[in-house]
N, C-alpha and C positions, 0 to 999 in steps of 0.2 A: 648408527654410531657412520656409520661409510654411506646413506641412503643416498648423502649430495653424489656418487659416480653415477650413481643411474637419475638423481634427483636432477640434474645441471646442463647433461643435454637434452631428456628430458622437457624441458623452461625455455631451453634456445629452440628445440623446437617445434615450441608450441606459440615462442613469439612467431618466431618468420611462420610461416604457416595461418597467421591469424593478422599481422599484419599485411604478407602479399594476400591473404584477401579481403581486406580492407581497400584497399589501394585498390584490387578489381572492378567489384563495389563501386566503391562511393569516388572513387581519384578524378577530380576532376578535366587531364586533360583525352580529349578523346582517346588516346592510342593506348591508355594503359585502360584507364573506367567502363566498368562496362554501359552503364546507363548515361554517361558522359555521352559514351559513342552514341548511342541507342539519340540521345534528344539532337544529337549532330545528325544523323539521318534523317529524324522527325520534321528537324525544322527544313532538312531539304527538303523535303517529304511537302510538306505546304507549302514552296513557294516554288512546286512543282521542277523544283533539280534534279538530277543524277548523279550523285560520286561514287563513286570505282568501292571497287566492282562494282556493282550493282549497273544496270545496263537500261531497266526500266522502271514504273516505279510499282509494281508487283514486289519485284526483288526490293525493292528500296522497301519493304517490308515488309520482309521476310526477312532481312538488316536487323534492322531493330524489334522484330519479336522473338529473332535467335538473338539477341541484347538481352533481353529482360529475358529468359530462360535463363540465360549465364546468369545471371543475375541471382535469380533464385537458386539456380543447383546449390550461387556461391552462400547464396547465406546460409540454404538451405546444411553445406554441410560447416561452415562452421559452430551453431545448432547443435550438429553433433558434436565435433571436438570440445565443444564446452559440454555436453554433458557428461560423454567423454570424460572427462579434469572431472565436473562434478564428481560424481559415481566411485573412482579411483580416489578423490580423496576421503571421498564419505567408508570406504572397501577400507584404509588408511585406516584411519581416526577406527574407525571400531576393532580391528585387528591390534590398534593400540591401547582400548579400550580395554577387551578381554582381561579377563585377569586370568583363562589360561592357556594351552599352545594351542593353535586352532589350524595348526599345519606337519597330522598326525593321521597315519593310516593304522585302518584299520584288515583286524585278517578279515576277513569280507572280499575287499576289494584287490585279497591281496589272492584266493583263489588259484585267479582264473593264469595267476604271473605259473605255474610247480611246473614240472617239467610232465610230457603225459605220459611217461611209463613211473613215473612217483607215484 
């Protein structure tokens, strides 16, 4: 009944996180998107131009490589976040479909909690 108390901020967090991740990967502005930044530096490197902060063509190649690494890591993070959401939804559906309560403790789980002198 009060699940919205947890669902609303969680949904907002997912929306913000995924929007930011997709912007960082795919945005056309080189100041924002990793792939656009890599394309900008690759185009300049093809013309043998140097763009700041690179001082050599080797540094230009390093910037391009780092942009692709950043985009890949960001995509992996998005997949991890979406997998977490999928498994959470699966667990919630299983808990709601269960015919008996699944949130109880047994005596075996409590034996370590007894006082030492008891």
